[in-house]
C-alpha positions as CSV (number, residue, x, y, z in Angstrom):
1,M,20.5,15.0,41.5
2,Q,21.3,14.0,37.9
3,E,22.5,16.6,35.5
4,P,20.6,17.4,32.3
5,L,22.2,15.9,29.1
6,S,22.7,19.1,27.1
7,G,23.7,17.1,24.0
8,V,20.2,15.6,23.5
9,N,18.6,17.0,20.4
10,G,14.9,18.1,20.8
11,D,14.4,17.9,17.0
12,V,15.3,14.2,17.1
13,I,12.9,13.6,20.0
14,R,10.1,15.3,17.9
15,W,11.1,13.2,14.9
16,A,10.9,9.9,16.8
17,R,7.5,10.9,18.3
18,E,6.0,11.9,15.0
19,L,7.3,8.7,13.3
20,H,4.8,6.8,15.4
21,N,1.9,9.3,15.1
22,Q,2.1,10.1,18.8
23,S,0.9,13.5,20.1
24,P,3.1,15.3,22.6
25,A,0.6,14.6,25.3
26,E,0.7,10.8,24.6
27,A,4.5,10.8,24.7
28,A,4.6,12.8,27.9
29,R,2.1,10.4,29.5
30,V,4.2,7.3,28.6
31,I,7.5,8.9,29.6
32,A,5.7,10.0,32.9
33,V,6.6,13.7,32.8
34,P,4.5,16.8,32.7
35,L,3.5,17.9,29.2
36,A,5.2,21.3,29.7
37,R,8.5,19.7,30.5
38,Y,8.2,17.3,27.5
39,L,7.5,20.2,25.2
40,N,10.5,22.1,26.6
41,W,12.7,19.1,25.6
42,E,11.4,19.2,22.0
43,S,12.0,23.0,21.8
44,G,15.5,22.7,23.3
45,K,14.6,24.9,26.3
46,E,15.4,22.1,28.7
47,H,17.2,18.7,28.4
48,P,16.4,15.3,30.0
49,T,18.5,13.6,32.6
50,Y,20.0,10.2,31.9
51,A,17.1,8.4,33.6
52,E,14.6,10.4,31.6
53,L,16.5,9.7,28.4
54,K,16.2,6.0,29.0
55,R,12.4,6.4,29.4
56,I,12.3,8.5,26.2
57,S,14.2,5.7,24.4
58,E,11.8,3.1,25.6
59,A,8.7,5.1,24.9
60,L,9.7,6.2,21.4
61,G,11.3,3.0,20.3
62,K,14.8,4.3,19.4
63,P,18.3,3.7,20.9
64,S,19.4,6.4,23.4
65,A,22.4,7.3,21.1
66,V,20.1,8.4,18.3
67,F,18.9,11.4,20.4
68,F,22.4,12.9,20.4
69,F,22.4,13.1,16.5
70,P,22.9,16.6,15.2
71,E,19.7,16.2,13.1
72,P,17.0,13.6,12.6
73,P,18.1,10.5,10.7
74,Q,17.1,10.3,7.0
75,I,15.5,6.8,6.8
76,P,12.7,5.4,4.7
77,K,9.3,5.6,6.4
78,P,8.4,2.3,8.1
79,T,5.1,2.0,6.3
80,G,6.7,1.7,2.9
81,D,4.5,2.9,0.0
82,L,1.3,3.0,2.2
83,P,-0.7,6.0,1.2
84,E,-0.3,9.0,3.5
85,S,-4.1,9.3,3.9
86,I,-4.0,5.9,5.7
87,E,-0.7,6.3,7.4
88,K,-1.6,9.4,9.3
89,G,-4.5,7.6,11.0
90,L,-2.4,4.6,12.2
91,S,-1.7,4.0,15.9
92,K,1.8,3.7,17.2
93,N,1.2,-0.1,17.7
94,T,0.4,-0.6,14.0
95,I,3.4,1.5,12.9
96,L,5.7,-0.6,15.2
97,H,4.4,-3.7,13.3
98,F,5.4,-2.2,10.0
99,E,8.8,-1.7,11.5
100,Q,8.8,-5.3,12.5
101,A,7.8,-6.4,9.0
102,R,10.7,-4.4,7.6
103,A,13.0,-6.2,10.0
104,Y,11.6,-9.6,8.7
105,Q,12.3,-8.4,5.1
106,L,16.0,-7.8,6.0
107,H,16.3,-11.2,7.7
108,L,14.7,-12.9,4.6
109,Q,17.2,-11.1,2.4
110,T,20.0,-12.6,4.5
111,L,18.5,-16.1,4.3
112,N,17.7,-16.0,0.6
113,P,20.0,-13.5,-1.2
114,Q,19.2,-15.2,-4.6
115,Q,15.5,-15.2,-4.1
116,T,13.3,-14.7,-7.2
117,G,10.2,-12.7,-6.3
118,F,6.7,-14.0,-6.6
119,F,5.5,-10.5,-7.6
120,S,8.3,-9.8,-10.0
121,H,5.8,-10.7,-12.8
122,R,2.5,-9.2,-11.7
123,D,1.8,-8.4,-15.3
124,R,1.2,-12.1,-15.9
125,F,-1.5,-12.3,-13.3
126,P,-5.1,-12.6,-14.7
127,D,-7.1,-9.4,-14.4
128,G,-10.5,-10.6,-13.2
129,I,-10.9,-11.7,-9.6
130,P,-12.5,-15.1,-10.4
131,D,-9.7,-15.9,-12.9
132,L,-7.1,-14.6,-10.5
133,C,-8.4,-16.8,-7.7
134,R,-8.2,-19.9,-9.9
135,F,-4.7,-18.9,-11.0
136,L,-3.5,-18.5,-7.4
137,R,-5.1,-21.8,-6.3
138,D,-3.1,-23.5,-9.0
139,Q,0.1,-21.7,-8.1
140,L,-0.3,-22.6,-4.4
141,D,-1.4,-26.2,-5.3
142,F,-4.2,-26.0,-2.7
143,P,-7.6,-26.7,-4.3
144,V,-10.7,-25.8,-2.4
145,S,-11.4,-29.5,-2.0
146,A,-8.3,-29.9,0.1
147,Q,-9.3,-26.8,2.1
148,K,-12.7,-28.4,2.9
149,S,-11.2,-31.7,3.8
150,L,-9.2,-30.3,6.7
151,Q,-12.3,-29.2,8.6
152,D,-10.1,-27.1,10.9
153,A,-9.6,-23.4,10.6
154,G,-6.2,-23.4,12.3
155,S,-4.9,-26.1,10.0
156,V,-6.3,-24.3,7.0
157,F,-4.6,-21.0,7.9
158,E,-1.2,-22.8,8.5
159,M,-1.6,-24.6,5.1
160,F,-2.2,-21.3,3.4
161,R,0.8,-19.8,5.2
162,E,3.2,-22.5,4.2
163,K,2.0,-22.6,0.6
164,L,2.6,-18.9,0.4
165,Y,6.0,-19.2,2.0
166,D,7.0,-21.7,-0.7
167,S,5.8,-19.2,-3.3
168,G,7.8,-16.3,-1.8
169,V,5.1,-14.5,0.2
170,Y,6.0,-14.4,3.9
171,V,3.4,-14.5,6.7
172,F,4.1,-13.7,10.3
173,K,1.8,-13.2,13.3
174,D,1.8,-11.1,16.5
175,T,-0.8,-9.9,18.9
176,F,-1.8,-6.4,18.0
177,Q,-2.7,-5.4,21.5
178,G,-5.1,-2.6,22.1
179,D,-5.6,-2.1,18.3
180,S,-8.4,-2.5,15.8
181,T,-6.2,-3.9,13.1
182,S,-6.5,-7.4,11.6
183,G,-3.3,-7.3,9.7
184,I,-0.8,-5.3,7.7
185,C,1.3,-6.0,4.6
186,L,4.6,-4.4,3.5
187,N,5.0,-4.5,-0.2
188,D,8.2,-5.7,-2.0
189,D,8.7,-7.5,-5.3
190,V,11.0,-10.1,-3.8
191,F,10.3,-10.2,0.0
192,P,6.6,-9.2,0.6
193,V,5.7,-9.6,4.2
194,I,2.2,-10.0,5.7
195,M,1.6,-9.7,9.5
196,I,-1.6,-11.1,10.9
197,N,-3.2,-10.3,14.3
198,D,-3.0,-13.5,16.3
199,A,-5.7,-12.2,18.7
200,L,-8.3,-13.0,16.0
201,S,-10.0,-16.3,15.4
202,F,-8.3,-18.5,12.7
203,E,-11.3,-17.8,10.4
204,R,-10.7,-14.1,10.7
205,Q,-7.0,-14.6,10.3
206,S,-7.5,-16.3,6.9
207,Y,-9.7,-13.5,5.7
208,A,-7.1,-10.9,6.8
209,L,-4.4,-12.9,5.0
210,F,-6.1,-12.8,1.6
211,H,-7.3,-9.2,2.0
212,A,-3.6,-8.3,2.6
213,L,-2.5,-10.5,-0.3
214,Y,-4.6,-8.6,-2.7
215,H,-3.0,-5.3,-1.6
216,L,0.4,-6.9,-2.6
217,I,-1.0,-8.2,-5.9
218,R,-2.0,-4.6,-6.7
219,N,1.5,-3.5,-5.8
220,T,0.8,-1.6,-2.6
221,S,1.3,-2.0,1.2
222,G,-1.9,-2.1,3.2
223,V,-3.7,-2.3,6.5
224,V,-6.6,-4.6,7.2
225,A,-9.0,-2.9,9.7
226,L,-10.8,-5.1,12.1
227,D,-14.2,-3.7,11.3
228,G,-13.7,-3.0,7.6
229,P,-12.1,-0.1,5.7
230,Y,-11.1,3.1,7.5
231,N,-13.8,5.7,7.3
232,T,-11.5,8.6,6.2
233,L,-10.1,7.1,3.0
234,E,-10.0,8.9,-0.3
235,D,-12.4,7.5,-2.9
236,R,-9.6,5.6,-4.8
237,Y,-8.4,3.8,-1.7
238,E,-12.0,3.1,-0.6
239,Q,-12.4,1.3,-3.9
240,E,-9.1,-0.5,-3.3
241,E,-10.3,-1.8,0.1
242,S,-13.6,-2.9,-1.4
243,L,-11.7,-4.9,-4.1
244,C,-9.6,-6.5,-1.4
245,C,-12.7,-7.6,0.4
246,V,-14.2,-9.1,-2.7
247,F,-11.0,-11.0,-3.5
248,A,-10.6,-12.4,0.0
249,H,-14.2,-13.7,0.1
250,A,-14.0,-15.1,-3.5
251,F,-10.7,-16.9,-2.9
252,L,-11.7,-18.5,0.4
253,V,-15.2,-19.6,-0.9
254,P,-15.2,-19.8,-4.7
255,A,-18.7,-19.0,-6.1
256,E,-18.9,-22.1,-8.3
257,D,-18.0,-24.4,-5.4
258,L,-20.5,-22.7,-3.1
259,M,-23.3,-23.1,-5.7
260,A,-22.5,-26.8,-6.0
261,E,-22.6,-27.2,-2.2
262,I,-26.0,-25.5,-1.7
263,G,-27.5,-27.1,-4.8
264,R,-31.1,-26.2,-5.6
265,S,-32.1,-25.0,-2.1
266,N,-34.3,-21.9,-2.3
267,S,-33.6,-20.7,1.2
268,V,-30.6,-20.3,3.4
269,C,-30.9,-20.1,7.2
270,G,-28.6,-19.3,10.0
271,E,-27.8,-23.0,10.6
272,S,-26.9,-23.6,7.0
273,I,-24.6,-20.5,7.0
274,A,-22.9,-21.9,10.1
275,A,-22.5,-25.3,8.5
276,L,-20.9,-23.8,5.4
277,S,-18.7,-21.7,7.6
278,T,-17.4,-24.9,9.2
279,L,-17.1,-26.7,5.9
280,Y,-14.8,-24.0,4.4
281,S,-13.1,-23.0,7.7
282,V,-14.1,-19.4,7.2
283,C,-16.0,-16.8,9.1
284,Q,-19.7,-16.6,8.6
285,Q,-19.4,-13.1,7.1
286,T,-17.6,-14.7,4.1
287,I,-20.4,-17.2,3.5
288,L,-22.9,-14.4,3.8
289,Y,-21.1,-12.2,1.3
290,Q,-20.7,-15.0,-1.2
291,L,-24.3,-16.1,-0.9
292,H,-25.4,-12.6,-1.7
293,A,-22.9,-12.3,-4.5
294,I,-24.4,-15.4,-6.3
295,D,-27.9,-14.1,-5.8
296,R,-28.9,-16.8,-3.3
297,M,-29.8,-14.2,-0.6
298,S,-31.9,-11.1,-1.0
299,D,-30.7,-7.6,0.0
300,N,-33.0,-7.6,3.0
301,E,-31.8,-11.0,4.2
302,Y,-28.2,-10.0,3.7
303,A,-28.6,-6.8,5.7
304,R,-30.4,-8.7,8.5
305,Y,-27.8,-11.5,8.8
306,K,-24.9,-9.0,8.3
307,A,-26.0,-7.1,11.4
308,V,-26.2,-10.2,13.5
309,F,-22.8,-11.7,12.3
310,H,-21.0,-8.4,12.6
311,A,-22.2,-8.1,16.3
312,D,-21.1,-11.7,16.9
313,S,-17.7,-11.2,15.3
314,T,-16.8,-8.0,17.3
315,Q,-18.3,-8.8,20.7
316,G,-15.6,-9.8,23.2
317,W,-12.7,-9.1,20.8
318,P,-10.0,-10.2,20.9
319,K,-11.0,-13.8,20.4
320,R,-7.6,-15.2,21.4
321,T,-5.1,-14.1,24.0
322,A,-1.3,-13.9,23.9
323,D,-0.8,-16.9,26.1
324,S,-3.5,-19.1,24.6
325,G,-1.0,-21.2,22.6
326,G,0.8,-22.7,25.5
327,S,4.6,-22.5,26.0
328,W,6.9,-19.8,24.9
329,C,8.3,-22.1,22.2
330,S,4.8,-22.8,20.9
331,A,4.1,-19.0,20.8
332,K,7.3,-18.4,18.8
333,L,6.3,-21.1,16.4
334,R,2.9,-19.6,16.0
335,Y,4.2,-16.1,15.4
336,L,7.1,-16.9,13.1
337,G,5.9,-20.0,11.3
338,R,7.5,-23.4,11.0
339,K,9.1,-22.9,7.6
340,Y,10.8,-19.6,8.5
341,M,12.1,-21.0,11.8
342,K,13.4,-24.2,10.1
343,E,15.2,-22.2,7.5
344,V,16.9,-20.1,10.2
345,F,18.0,-23.2,12.0
346,E,19.2,-25.0,8.9
347,Q,21.4,-22.1,7.9
348,Y,22.6,-21.8,11.5
349,T,23.6,-25.5,11.5
350,I,25.7,-25.2,8.4
351,H,27.2,-21.9,9.6
352,Q,25.7,-19.7,7.0
353,I,24.6,-17.5,9.9
354,D,26.0,-17.3,13.4
355,C,24.3,-17.5,16.8
356,I,23.9,-13.8,17.0
357,E,22.2,-13.5,13.7
358,A,20.0,-16.5,14.4
359,S,18.9,-15.0,17.7
360,Q,18.1,-11.7,16.0
361,M,16.0,-13.5,13.3
362,L,14.1,-15.4,15.9
363,D,13.9,-12.5,18.5
364,C,15.3,-14.6,21.3
365,K,18.4,-14.9,23.5
366,V,21.3,-16.9,22.3
367,D,21.0,-19.4,25.2
368,Q,17.3,-20.0,24.1
369,L,18.3,-21.3,20.6
370,D,18.7,-24.9,21.6
371,A,15.3,-25.3,23.2
372,L,13.6,-23.5,20.4
373,E,15.4,-25.6,17.8
374,H,14.4,-28.8,19.6
375,H,10.8,-27.7,19.7
376,V,10.6,-26.7,16.0
377,F,12.1,-30.0,14.7
378,Q,9.9,-32.1,17.0
379,M,6.8,-30.7,15.5
380,Q,5.0,-32.8,13.0
381,A,4.5,-31.4,9.5
382,F,1.0,-30.5,8.6
């Protein structure tokens, strides 16, 4: 029978649990111990065995050694400047993605120590959303005509991603399993990071991308909920979420371009909404929103179509699965992005970083680097 580890600090166990918004009951269930025993660990009445400590470490996402600290570590909260009213409602999975985003920021700092931030001069951005959209289109050098010419939502998303990377906004993906989150963003003037839920359709991913981008433009971290803003927000954050929605729709489908496409047609039907969705490579909710915004759809029509498209967009979610992209190498490329991976390998090749650093940046084993490098450089540029 294993002896209890008397050096394990119950205050640190509680700190690690609360960091991820887990209840004692949730932690006990994942660790597979009775709730009473788990609570005794936190209170210091009992201590876990070595085998139990390993399970605690895995369940709470912290190295075993941390639990022997005399007091909880003083580290910045993983969600950055995210408002507490939002943070307290996040799932463990979403908070883990914020931690992952922070790790990407540290990797990017290593890769680009002299980087000049895209958001270092927010004061130069236009104030109004239409002017801001035109300004960003120019900055990204990706006019809406080029977006429409691709006629493929996946290609459009990757083009946005690469244009943003070149501008200093870094976009990664992961599958937010068992979560109702479309994406997150972690604010920083120099290394802002956006993470998008790869379980969504590409059209929804593009919407989440620009929703998150507007959070960063307004100098805040943020969360993009799958079904819209969280219901418990304070008024000022509810307004913030609404502005993010307006910006994302307006950027993806500029009002003046949409008016030119529909011409003088007096009516819009489901088929025309679907056709416009395909033309712009966006979800139908974006077309619907913009048609209503330019007064080409009545309030009653908007409400009716909105109910239909909302049901279609959430039924059977997630739309994509973790293995839908093929090989492990393909999944890595999809999650990390071609430009980031190429930059890691280029610096690895010229010995600016070593194999250990490269494997950490790519979240792989050292002996997998060669296969991954071959795959990345074999891919054709968009």
